[in-house]
LUMDREN-49123 format. One record per atom (N, C-alpha, C, O, CB): x, y, z; residue number from 1. Coordinates in steps of 0.1 Angstrom, whole numbers. Glycine has a CB too. Example, Ala and Ser with C-alpha at 12.3 -4.5 7.8 and 13.67 -1.06 7.14 Angstrom:
BEGIN
east,north,up,seba
132,-57,78,1;
123,-45,78,1;
132,-33,78,1;
142,-33,85,1;
113,-45,90,1;
128,-22,71,2;
137,-11,71,2;
129,0,79,2;
134,11,80,2;
141,-6,57,2;
! end
This chain:
BEGIN
east,north,up,seba
542,-286,-319,1;
531,-278,-324,1;
517,-284,-321,1;
508,-276,-319,1;
533,-276,-339,1;
516,-297,-322,2;
503,-303,-320,2;
497,-299,-306,2;
485,-297,-304,2;
503,-318,-321,2;
506,-300,-296,3;
501,-297,-282,3;
496,-282,-281,3;
486,-280,-275,3;
512,-299,-272,3;
503,-273,-287,4;
499,-259,-287,4;
486,-257,-295,4;
477,-250,-291,4;
510,-250,-293,4;
485,-264,-306,5;
473,-263,-314,5;
461,-268,-307,5;
450,-263,-308,5;
475,-270,-328,5;
463,-279,-300,6;
451,-285,-293,6;
446,-276,-282,6;
435,-277,-278,6;
456,-299,-286,6;
455,-267,-276,7;
451,-259,-265,7;
444,-246,-270,7;
439,-238,-262,7;
463,-255,-257,7;
443,-244,-283,8;
436,-232,-288,8;
421,-232,-284,8;
414,-243,-284,8;
437,-231,-303,8;
416,-221,-280,9;
402,-220,-276,9;
394,-211,-285,9;
382,-208,-283,9;
401,-215,-262,9;
400,-206,-296,10;
394,-198,-306,10;
393,-205,-319,10;
401,-215,-321,10;
401,-184,-307,10;
385,-200,-328,11;
385,-206,-342,11;
399,-205,-348,11;
406,-195,-346,11;
375,-199,-351,11;
403,-215,-355,12;
416,-216,-361,12;
416,-222,-375,12;
408,-231,-377,12;
426,-223,-352,12;
424,-217,-384,13;
425,-223,-397,13;
439,-229,-399,13;
449,-222,-396,13;
422,-212,-408,13;
440,-241,-403,14;
453,-248,-406,14;
453,-250,-421,14;
444,-257,-427,14;
454,-261,-398,14;
463,-245,-427,15;
464,-246,-442,15;
477,-254,-445,15;
488,-251,-439,15;
465,-232,-449,15;
476,-264,-453,16;
487,-272,-457,16;
487,-275,-472,16;
477,-275,-478,16;
487,-285,-448,16;
499,-279,-477,17;
500,-283,-491,17;
498,-298,-492,17;
502,-305,-482,17;
513,-278,-497,17;
494,-303,-503,18;
491,-317,-504,18;
504,-325,-504,18;
504,-337,-501,18;
484,-319,-517,18;
515,-318,-507,19;
528,-326,-507,19;
538,-319,-498,19;
550,-317,-502,19;
534,-327,-522,19;
534,-314,-487,20;
543,-307,-478,20;
553,-318,-472,20;
548,-327,-465,20;
535,-300,-466,20;
566,-316,-474,21;
575,-326,-469,21;
575,-328,-454,21;
577,-339,-450,21;
589,-322,-473,21;
572,-318,-447,22;
571,-319,-432,22;
560,-329,-428,22;
561,-335,-418,22;
569,-305,-426,22;
549,-329,-436,23;
538,-338,-433,23;
540,-352,-440,23;
537,-362,-434,23;
525,-332,-438,23;
545,-352,-452,24;
546,-364,-460,24;
555,-374,-453,24;
553,-386,-454,24;
552,-361,-473,24;
565,-370,-445,25;
574,-379,-439,25;
571,-382,-424,25;
579,-388,-417,25;
588,-373,-440,25;
559,-378,-420,26;
555,-382,-406,26;
551,-396,-406,26;
546,-402,-415,26;
544,-373,-402,26;
554,-402,-394,27;
548,-416,-392,27;
533,-415,-394,27;
527,-405,-390,27;
552,-422,-378,27;
527,-426,-399,28;
512,-426,-401,28;
504,-421,-389,28;
494,-414,-391,28;
507,-439,-406,28;
508,-426,-378,29;
500,-422,-366,29;
501,-407,-363,29;
490,-401,-359,29;
506,-429,-353,29;
512,-401,-365,30;
513,-386,-363,30;
506,-379,-374,30;
500,-368,-371,30;
528,-382,-362,30;
507,-383,-386,31;
500,-377,-397,31;
485,-377,-395,31;
478,-367,-397,31;
503,-384,-411,31;
480,-388,-390,32;
465,-389,-386,32;
462,-380,-375,32;
451,-374,-376,32;
462,-403,-382,32;
471,-378,-366,33;
467,-369,-355,33;
467,-354,-359,33;
460,-346,-354,33;
478,-370,-343,33;
474,-351,-370,34;
474,-337,-376,34;
460,-335,-381,34;
454,-324,-379,34;
485,-336,-387,34;
454,-345,-388,35;
441,-343,-394,35;
431,-343,-382,35;
421,-336,-382,35;
438,-354,-404,35;
432,-352,-373,36;
423,-353,-361,36;
423,-340,-353,36;
413,-338,-346,36;
427,-365,-353,36;
433,-333,-354,37;
434,-320,-346,37;
423,-311,-349,37;
418,-304,-340,37;
447,-313,-350,37;
417,-311,-361,38;
406,-302,-364,38;
393,-308,-364,38;
383,-302,-365,38;
409,-296,-378,38;
392,-321,-362,39;
379,-329,-363,39;
371,-326,-351,39;
375,-327,-339,39;
382,-344,-364,39;
359,-321,-353,40;
349,-319,-342,40;
352,-306,-334,40;
345,-304,-324,40;
349,-330,-333,40;
361,-298,-338,41;
364,-286,-331,41;
361,-274,-340,41;
358,-275,-351,41;
379,-286,-327,41;
362,-262,-334,42;
360,-250,-341,42;
373,-246,-349,42;
379,-235,-347,42;
356,-238,-332,42;
378,-256,-357,43;
390,-255,-365,43;
387,-260,-379,43;
379,-268,-381,43;
402,-262,-358,43;
395,-255,-388,44;
393,-258,-402,44;
406,-262,-408,44;
416,-256,-405,44;
386,-247,-410,44;
406,-273,-416,45;
418,-277,-423,45;
416,-276,-437,45;
407,-281,-443,45;
422,-292,-419,45;
425,-268,-444,46;
424,-266,-458,46;
437,-272,-464,46;
448,-269,-460,46;
423,-251,-462,46;
436,-280,-475,47;
447,-286,-482,47;
447,-281,-496,47;
437,-284,-504,47;
447,-301,-481,47;
457,-274,-500,48;
458,-270,-514,48;
465,-281,-522,48;
475,-287,-518,48;
467,-257,-516,48;
458,-285,-534,49;
463,-296,-542,49;
476,-292,-549,49;
479,-281,-552,49;
453,-300,-552,49;
484,-302,-551,50;
497,-301,-559,50;
493,-304,-574,50;
487,-314,-576,50;
508,-310,-554,50;
497,-296,-583,51;
494,-298,-597,51;
508,-298,-605,51;
518,-294,-599,51;
484,-288,-603,51;
507,-301,-617,52;
519,-301,-626,52;
525,-286,-627,52;
537,-284,-628,52;
517,-306,-640,52;
516,-277,-626,53;
520,-262,-628,53;
522,-255,-615,53;
530,-246,-614,53;
509,-255,-635,53;
516,-260,-604,54;
516,-253,-591,54;
521,-262,-580,54;
514,-272,-578,54;
503,-246,-588,54;
531,-258,-573,55;
536,-266,-561,55;
526,-263,-550,55;
519,-253,-549,55;
550,-262,-557,55;
525,-273,-541,56;
517,-272,-529,56;
525,-279,-518,56;
521,-290,-514,56;
503,-277,-531,56;
535,-273,-513,57;
544,-279,-503,57;
542,-273,-490,57;
531,-270,-485,57;
558,-279,-507,57;
553,-270,-483,58;
554,-265,-470,58;
553,-250,-469,58;
551,-244,-459,58;
566,-270,-462,58;
556,-243,-480,59;
557,-228,-480,59;
546,-222,-489,59;
549,-215,-499,59;
571,-224,-486,59;
534,-225,-485,60;
522,-221,-493,60;
522,-206,-495,60;
518,-201,-505,60;
510,-226,-487,60;
526,-198,-484,61;
525,-184,-485,61;
534,-178,-496,61;
532,-167,-501,61;
528,-177,-472,61;
545,-186,-500,62;
554,-182,-511,62;
550,-189,-524,62;
550,-183,-535,62;
568,-186,-507,62;
546,-202,-523,63;
543,-209,-535,63;
529,-206,-541,63;
528,-205,-553,63;
543,-224,-532,63;
519,-203,-533,64;
506,-201,-537,64;
500,-189,-529,64;
490,-191,-522,64;
497,-213,-536,64;
505,-177,-530,65;
501,-166,-521,65;
486,-162,-523,65;
479,-160,-514,65;
510,-154,-524,65;
482,-162,-536,66;
468,-158,-538,66;
458,-168,-532,66;
448,-163,-526,66;
465,-156,-553,66;
460,-180,-534,67;
451,-190,-529,67;
452,-191,-514,67;
441,-193,-507,67;
454,-204,-534,67;
464,-189,-508,68;
465,-189,-493,68;
457,-177,-488,68;
450,-179,-478,68;
480,-189,-489,68;
459,-166,-494,69;
452,-154,-489,69;
437,-155,-490,69;
430,-151,-482,69;
457,-141,-497,69;
432,-162,-501,70;
418,-164,-503,70;
412,-173,-492,70;
402,-170,-487,70;
415,-170,-517,70;
420,-183,-489,71;
415,-192,-478,71;
414,-185,-464,71;
405,-186,-457,71;
425,-204,-476,71;
424,-176,-462,72;
424,-168,-449,72;
412,-158,-449,72;
405,-157,-439,72;
437,-161,-447,72;
410,-151,-461,73;
399,-142,-461,73;
386,-149,-459,73;
377,-144,-452,73;
399,-134,-475,73;
384,-160,-466,74;
371,-168,-464,74;
369,-172,-450,74;
358,-172,-444,74;
371,-180,-473,74;
380,-176,-443,75;
379,-180,-429,75;
375,-169,-420,75;
367,-171,-411,75;
392,-187,-425,75;
381,-158,-422,76;
379,-147,-412,76;
366,-139,-416,76;
361,-131,-408,76;
390,-137,-412,76;
361,-142,-428,77;
348,-136,-432,77;
348,-122,-435,77;
338,-116,-438,77;
337,-139,-422,77;
! end
């Protein structure tokens, strides 16, 4: 996925949960490259926080649909 994301030439929004298992178990170097993917480019990274009441894992569109939709609406303006 990182290679495809790096090749994007249009604005892009990456949304992740603070405790997404797919990200939490990455080796540190790969996790850093996920964040670096958006640095200095026309890309945005949004991280929804995990709280006692609301999960913020890998399925944000199911766990936090309203917040995910809000982030997308804000991004596309």
